[in-house]
C-alpha positions in Angstrom: 176.2 140.1 -86.3 174.2 139.9 -89.5 173.0 136.5 -88.5 171.9 137.9 -85.1 170.1 140.8 -86.7 168.3 138.5 -89.2 167.2 136.2 -86.3 166.0 139.2 -84.3 164.0 140.5 -87.3 162.4 137.1 -87.7 161.5 136.9 -84.1 160.1 140.4 -84.1 157.9 139.4 -87.1 156.5 136.3 -85.4 153.7 138.0 -83.5 152.2 139.2 -86.8 152.4 135.8 -88.3 151.4 133.8 -85.3 147.9 132.4 -84.7 145.8 133.7 -81.9 147.0 132.4 -78.6 144.9 129.7 -76.9 143.0 130.8 -73.8 144.6 130.3 -70.3 142.3 131.4 -67.6 142.2 128.9 -64.7 140.0 130.1 -61.8 141.0 129.3 -58.3 138.2 127.4 -56.7 136.7 126.2 -60.0 135.2 122.7 -59.8 136.3 120.1 -62.4 134.1 117.2 -63.3 135.2 114.0 -61.4 133.0 111.6 -63.5 134.9 111.9 -66.8 136.3 108.6 -67.8 139.9 108.1 -69.0 142.3 105.2 -69.7 145.6 105.0 -68.0 148.9 103.6 -69.5 147.7 100.0 -68.7 144.4 100.5 -70.6 142.3 100.5 -67.4 139.3 102.8 -67.4 138.7 105.0 -64.4 137.1 108.4 -63.6 139.1 111.3 -62.3 137.4 110.9 -59.0 138.5 107.3 -58.7 142.1 108.2 -59.6 142.2 110.9 -56.9 140.6 108.6 -54.3 140.6 111.3 -51.7 144.1 112.6 -52.5 145.2 116.1 -53.7 146.9 116.1 -57.1 149.1 118.0 -59.6 147.3 118.2 -62.9 149.1 118.8 -66.3 147.4 119.1 -69.6 149.3 118.3 -72.9 149.6 115.4 -75.3 151.8 112.4 -75.4 153.5 113.0 -78.8 154.3 116.6 -78.0 157.7 117.6 -79.3 157.9 120.7 -77.2 157.4 121.5 -73.5 155.1 118.7 -72.4 157.8 116.1 -71.8 160.1 118.7 -70.3 157.5 119.8 -67.8 156.7 116.2 -66.9 160.3 115.4 -66.2 160.8 118.7 -64.2 157.8 117.9 -62.1 158.9 114.3 -61.5 162.4 115.4 -60.6 161.2 118.1 -58.2 158.6 115.9 -56.5 161.4 113.4 -55.8 163.1 116.2 -53.8 160.0 116.9 -51.5 159.3 115.3 -48.2 155.8 114.1 -49.3 154.9 110.4 -49.5 154.0 109.6 -53.1 151.1 107.5 -51.7 149.4 110.6 -50.4 149.0 112.5 -53.7 148.6 112.0 -57.5 150.3 113.5 -60.5 148.0 113.4 -63.5 149.0 114.1 -67.1 145.9 114.4 -69.1 146.1 114.2 -72.9 144.1 116.7 -74.9 144.6 114.7 -78.1 141.8 112.2 -78.7 144.2 110.3 -81.0 146.6 109.5 -78.1 146.4 105.8 -76.9 147.3 104.0 -73.8 150.4 102.9 -75.6 151.4 106.5 -76.2 150.7 107.1 -72.5 153.0 104.2 -71.7 155.8 105.7 -73.8 155.4 109.0 -71.9 155.4 107.2 -68.6 158.6 105.4 -69.5 160.3 108.7 -70.3 159.2 110.2 -67.0 160.6 107.1 -65.2 164.1 108.4 -66.0 163.4 111.5 -63.8 161.5 109.7 -61.0 162.4 106.6 -59.1 159.9 103.7 -59.0 158.4 104.8 -55.7 157.7 108.4 -56.9 156.5 107.2 -60.3 153.8 105.3 -58.5 152.0 108.6 -57.9 151.7 109.3 -61.7 148.8 108.6 -64.0 149.0 109.2 -67.8 145.5 109.5 -69.1 144.0 109.4 -72.5 140.5 109.4 -73.9 139.3 108.7 -77.5 136.1 110.5 -76.7 137.7 113.9 -76.1 137.4 113.9 -72.3 140.8 115.5 -72.0 139.9 118.5 -74.1 136.6 118.9 -72.2 138.3 118.7 -68.8 140.9 121.3 -70.0 138.0 123.6 -71.0 136.6 123.3 -67.5 140.0 124.4 -66.2 139.9 127.5 -68.4 142.5 126.1 -70.9 141.9 125.9 -74.7 144.1 124.7 -77.5 144.5 125.0 -81.2 145.0 122.2 -83.6 147.8 122.7 -86.1 146.8 120.0 -88.6 149.5 121.0 -91.1 152.2 120.0 -88.7 150.1 117.5 -86.7 150.7 119.4 -83.4 148.7 121.3 -80.8 149.3 124.8 -79.6 148.4 125.0 -75.9 149.3 126.7 -72.7 151.0 124.5 -70.1 151.0 124.8 -66.3 150.8 122.7 -63.2 147.4 122.9 -61.5 147.0 121.8 -57.9 143.7 120.0 -57.3 141.9 119.4 -54.0 140.8 115.8 -53.4 137.3 116.9 -54.5 138.6 118.3 -57.8 138.7 122.0 -57.1 141.5 124.2 -58.4 143.6 125.2 -55.4 146.6 126.8 -57.1 148.2 127.3 -60.5 151.9 127.1 -61.1 153.3 128.3 -64.5 155.4 125.7 -66.3 159.1 125.5 -65.5 159.1 128.4 -63.0 158.3 126.3 -60.0 160.7 124.8 -57.4 160.4 121.6 -55.4 159.2 123.7 -52.4 156.4 125.3 -54.6 155.1 121.9 -55.7 155.2 120.7 -52.1 153.3 123.7 -50.8 150.8 123.5 -53.6 149.9 120.0 -52.6 149.9 120.8 -48.9 147.5 123.8 -49.7 145.3 121.6 -51.9 145.1 118.9 -49.2 143.6 121.4 -46.7 146.1 120.6 -44.1 146.1 116.8 -44.4 149.6 116.8 -45.9 152.8 118.5 -44.9 154.7 119.4 -41.7 153.8 121.9 -39.1 156.5 124.2 -40.7 154.6 123.9 -44.0 151.3 124.9 -42.5 152.9 127.8 -40.6 154.6 129.0 -43.8 151.3 128.9 -45.7 149.6 130.9 -43.0 152.3 133.5 -43.1 153.4 133.4 -46.7 151.6 134.4 -49.9 151.5 133.2 -53.5 152.9 135.7 -55.9 150.7 135.2 -59.0 153.0 137.4 -61.1 155.9 135.1 -60.5 153.9 131.8 -60.0 155.8 131.2 -56.7 155.1 131.0 -53.0 156.9 133.9 -51.4 157.8 134.5 -47.8 157.1 138.2 -48.1 154.5 138.2 -45.3 156.7 135.9 -43.3 159.5 138.4 -43.6 157.2 141.2 -42.6 156.2 139.4 -39.5 159.9 138.7 -38.6 160.6 142.4 -39.1 157.6 143.3 -36.9 158.9 140.9 -34.2 162.4 142.5 -34.4 160.9 146.0 -34.1 158.8 144.9 -31.1 161.8 143.4 -29.4 163.9 146.5 -30.0 161.1 148.6 -28.8 160.7 146.6 -25.6 164.4 146.7 -25.0 164.5 150.4 -25.5 161.5 150.9 -23.1 163.2 148.8 -20.4 166.5 150.7 -20.8 164.7 154.1 -20.5 162.8 152.8 -17.4 166.1 151.6 -15.8 167.7 155.0 -16.5 164.7 156.8 -15.1 164.9 154.8 -11.8 168.6 155.6 -11.5 167.9 159.3 -11.9 
């Protein structure tokens, strides 16, 4: 019990000792630059626009040597994407390093780790991007995300989320890290594709469902309301027919 109380006291004191939290304010519809140049894990240089090549994408900012949530988020996204019905050739998953010290070799290590959560076919959608010129940090700033350098421990403090991008580089949706489901990732890509991806059921769901920003989830609340309205209408019609039938008998 003493150990628990001590731990609780330390946790309660953390806010007073902590640094100011980095900004996290992505704006739906914001346009990200497509001409920033990055290197992928093979060392090849391409712009974001060239990597999208007309596809929607899931974009994650972090850094390759992160000891905290970056790797966990990568693997969760890779594992969940494997459970969707989407063809990996029709979208991209981009992990953009905010650390200018990260190299293509570091990106290769991150890619090898994610390979354990995604089969070869699904891994083909992924790109692990670095830039010694600081393009990652600049792109994150465009997305409304900032980060703090903790030089003493050689780490970064930064928010982490999954951003759905349209093929033209606009932010379509933002999913908080580790609160998403395979269905959320699929719907985010379908929404970002402006109807080019997904099944008819996906499109109908998006028309009738909403995105609950407080939970970071697609919710069928509107869909449920429509179903309830339909049931009420059917019951109402049945009641009217029954009353008419009784009236005729009378």
